[in-house]
C-alpha positions in Angstrom: 14.6 -14.2 10.1 14.5 -11.2 12.2 14.2 -11.1 15.7 10.7 -12.4 17.5 8.1 -10.0 18.9 5.5 -10.1 21.0 1.7 -10.5 19.9 1.2 -7.2 21.6 3.6 -5.4 19.4 2.2 -6.9 16.2 -1.0 -5.5 17.2 0.1 -2.2 17.2 0.9 -2.5 13.4 -2.2 -1.6 11.7 -2.6 -3.4 8.4 -6.2 -2.8 6.5 -7.3 -3.2 3.2 -8.3 -0.8 0.5 -9.0 -0.2 -3.3 -6.7 1.6 -5.1 -9.3 4.5 -6.8 -6.6 6.9 -8.1 -3.2 6.2 -9.7 -0.8 8.8 -11.2 2.6 8.9 -12.7 5.0 10.2 -10.2 7.7 11.0 -12.3 10.0 13.1 -9.7 10.4 9.9 -7.8 14.3 8.6 -7.5 13.1 5.1 -8.5 9.9 4.5 -10.7 6.5 4.7 -8.9 3.3 5.7 -8.9 1.0 8.1 -6.9 -2.2 5.8 -5.5 -5.2 6.9 -3.9 -6.6 4.1 -1.7 -10.4 3.9 -0.5 -10.1 2.7 3.0 -13.7 2.8 4.0 -15.7 5.2 5.9 -13.5 4.7 9.2 -10.2 5.6 7.7 -11.2 7.3 4.3 -9.1 8.0 1.3 -5.2 7.7 1.9 -2.2 8.7 -0.4 0.5 6.3 -1.2 3.6 6.1 -3.1 4.7 2.8 -4.6 7.2 1.5 -6.6 5.4 -0.9 -8.3 5.4 0.1 -12.1 7.5 -3.2 -13.3 4.5 -5.7 -12.5 1.6 -3.2 -13.0 0.0 -0.5 -15.1 -2.5 1.9 -14.5 -5.1 0.3 -15.6 -4.2 -2.8 -13.9 -3.9 -0.8 -10.4 -7.2 0.9 -10.7 -9.9 -1.4 -8.5 -7.2 -3.7 -7.3 -7.5 -4.3 -3.5 -4.4 -3.9 -1.6 -3.2 -4.1 2.1 -1.2 -1.2 3.6 -0.1 -0.3 6.9 -2.2 2.6 7.9 -0.7 4.1 11.3 2.6 5.1 10.6 3.3 8.7 10.3 2.9 10.4 6.9 6.3 10.4 4.8 7.4 13.2 2.2 8.7 11.7 -0.9 10.1 14.3 -3.0 6.8 17.0 -3.6 4.3 14.1 -2.3 3.3 12.8 1.0 2.8 9.4 1.5 -0.1 8.5 4.1 0.1 4.5 4.4 2.5 2.0 3.5 1.4 -0.5 0.3 2.6 -3.6 1.3 4.0 -6.2 -1.4 7.1 -9.2 -1.5 10.0 -9.1 -4.0 10.1 -10.9 -7.1 13.3 -12.3 -8.0 14.8 -9.4 -9.6 13.5 -7.1 -6.6 10.2 -6.0 -8.4 7.3 -5.3 -6.3 4.4 -7.8 -6.0 1.6 -6.5 -4.2 -0.2 -8.4 -1.3 -4.4 -8.8 -1.9 -6.7 -11.1 -0.5 -7.9 -13.9 -2.8 -11.5 -13.1 -2.4 -13.0 -9.2 -2.6 -13.3 -8.1 1.3 -15.0 -4.7 2.7 -12.3 -1.9 2.7 -11.3 -1.3 6.2 -10.8 -4.8 7.2 -7.9 -5.1 8.9 -5.1 -8.0 8.6 -5.2 -10.4 12.1 
């Protein structure tokens, strides 16, 4: 477990729900990854993300899937691609990423609290 933070510090991390509307292979990435386009609703819009999620997910499985992402980190250059949000997941026993998603569909742009 890492050090404690205050609730005010937690509130600074803006985690939102979005729906994946586009997926492309990302062969230029150092580790296997996809380029995602995620719709976070009208207030935030569509954002791009690079995600190393090829172990458990195919393009077909990802399209239309809701995911959680941090939307207020600065954009990060990953090879030739600019990633605008950090898509969230947990590692499985072998380190493969398992995405976080709500158990029931919620409106895009909803903030985690």
